[in-house]
C-alpha positions as CSV (number, residue, x, y, z in Angstrom):
1,M,-16.2,-7.8,8.1
2,A,-15.5,-4.8,6.4
3,F,-14.2,-1.6,8.0
4,T,-16.5,0.5,10.1
5,E,-17.0,4.1,9.2
6,S,-15.3,5.1,12.5
7,E,-12.3,2.7,11.3
8,L,-12.3,4.3,7.7
9,V,-11.7,8.1,8.7
10,P,-8.2,7.7,10.1
11,I,-7.3,5.2,7.5
12,R,-8.4,7.6,4.8
13,E,-6.8,10.5,6.5
14,A,-3.2,8.6,6.9
15,M,-3.5,7.5,3.5
16,A,-4.1,10.9,1.8
17,E,-1.2,12.4,3.9
18,F,1.1,9.2,2.7
19,I,0.0,9.4,-0.8
20,D,0.2,13.3,-0.8
21,H,3.9,12.9,0.3
22,H,5.2,9.9,-2.0
23,R,3.3,10.8,-5.2
24,P,5.6,11.9,-7.9
25,P,5.6,15.5,-9.2
26,E,2.4,16.3,-11.4
27,H,4.3,16.4,-14.8
28,L,5.5,12.8,-14.2
29,R,2.0,11.2,-13.1
30,Q,1.0,10.4,-16.7
31,R,4.2,8.1,-16.5
32,V,4.0,6.7,-12.8
33,D,1.6,7.4,-10.1
34,L,0.7,6.2,-6.7
35,D,-2.6,5.2,-5.3
36,W,-4.5,3.0,-2.9
37,R,-7.6,1.1,-2.3
38,I,-9.4,-1.0,0.4
39,E,-9.8,-4.8,-0.4
40,G,-12.0,-6.3,2.3
41,Q,-10.0,-6.0,5.7
42,S,-6.9,-4.8,3.6
43,V,-5.3,-1.5,2.4
44,V,-3.3,-1.8,-0.8
45,I,-0.8,0.7,-2.0
46,F,0.0,0.5,-5.8
47,N,1.9,2.2,-8.4
48,I,0.0,3.1,-11.7
49,R,1.9,3.1,-15.1
50,P,0.9,2.6,-18.9
51,A,1.4,-0.7,-20.4
52,L,4.4,-1.0,-22.6
53,V,2.5,-2.4,-25.4
54,S,-0.5,-0.5,-25.1
55,P,0.2,2.8,-23.3
56,D,-3.7,3.6,-23.4
57,R,-4.2,0.6,-20.7
58,K,-2.9,1.3,-17.2
59,I,-1.1,-1.1,-15.2
60,E,-1.1,-1.5,-11.4
61,D,2.1,-2.7,-9.7
62,A,1.7,-3.6,-6.1
63,V,3.8,-1.6,-3.3
64,A,2.3,-3.0,0.0
65,K,-0.6,-4.4,1.8
66,A,-1.7,-4.2,5.3
67,T,-4.5,-6.7,6.5
68,Y,-6.3,-5.8,9.6
69,V,-6.8,-8.9,12.0
70,R,-9.7,-7.8,14.4
71,R,-9.1,-10.7,16.8
72,A,-5.6,-10.1,17.3
73,K,-6.2,-5.9,16.9
74,E,-3.3,-5.7,14.7
75,W,-2.1,-5.0,11.0
76,K,-0.4,-7.9,9.2
77,I,2.3,-6.3,6.9
78,F,2.9,-7.7,3.2
79,W,4.8,-7.2,0.2
80,Q,4.9,-8.9,-3.3
81,R,7.3,-10.8,-4.6
82,A,8.3,-11.7,-8.2
83,D,5.9,-14.4,-8.1
84,L,2.9,-12.0,-7.6
85,K,1.9,-13.4,-4.3
86,W,1.7,-11.6,-1.2
87,H,4.4,-12.6,1.7
88,S,4.8,-11.4,5.1
89,Y,7.2,-8.7,5.3
90,P,10.3,-10.3,7.3
91,P,11.5,-7.5,9.3
92,Y,8.2,-6.1,10.5
93,P,5.4,-8.7,9.9
94,E,2.8,-6.9,11.9
95,A,1.8,-3.4,13.4
96,V,-0.4,-2.2,16.0
97,L,-1.1,0.9,14.6
98,F,-1.9,1.6,10.9
99,E,0.5,4.5,11.1
100,E,3.1,2.0,12.0
101,F,2.4,0.1,8.9
102,L,2.9,3.3,6.9
103,A,6.2,4.2,8.6
104,V,7.4,0.6,7.7
105,V,6.6,1.1,4.0
106,D,8.2,4.6,3.8
107,E,11.6,3.2,5.5
108,D,11.4,0.1,3.6
109,E,14.5,-1.4,5.3
110,S,14.9,-4.5,3.1
111,S,14.1,-2.7,0.0
112,C,11.0,-4.9,-0.7
113,F,8.4,-2.1,-1.2
114,W,10.1,0.7,-3.4
115,G,12.6,-1.5,-4.8
């Protein structure tokens, strides 16, 4: 089930603030930028950069993902390993509030999100 409009409003507001705080300076955004999107019940944060072989083509590098589990009323937190699969984030596998997910990504205790 997709997010309701009342669920989307706080997600959009929180993500706008998060992206604004974490985006690189404007003069670097052609080389690397940060964005997000909703995929079903998940919010995915990713970097955008030009492809090495074809700089006109953009590549997305996953940073973090939170998936809302409606039955449990919690957000599952994931990071993408070198195998390009999403894995549960060991120190904090879930969050009750969406803002908690963003705080976990911001802190990045295990250096999984930002490297």
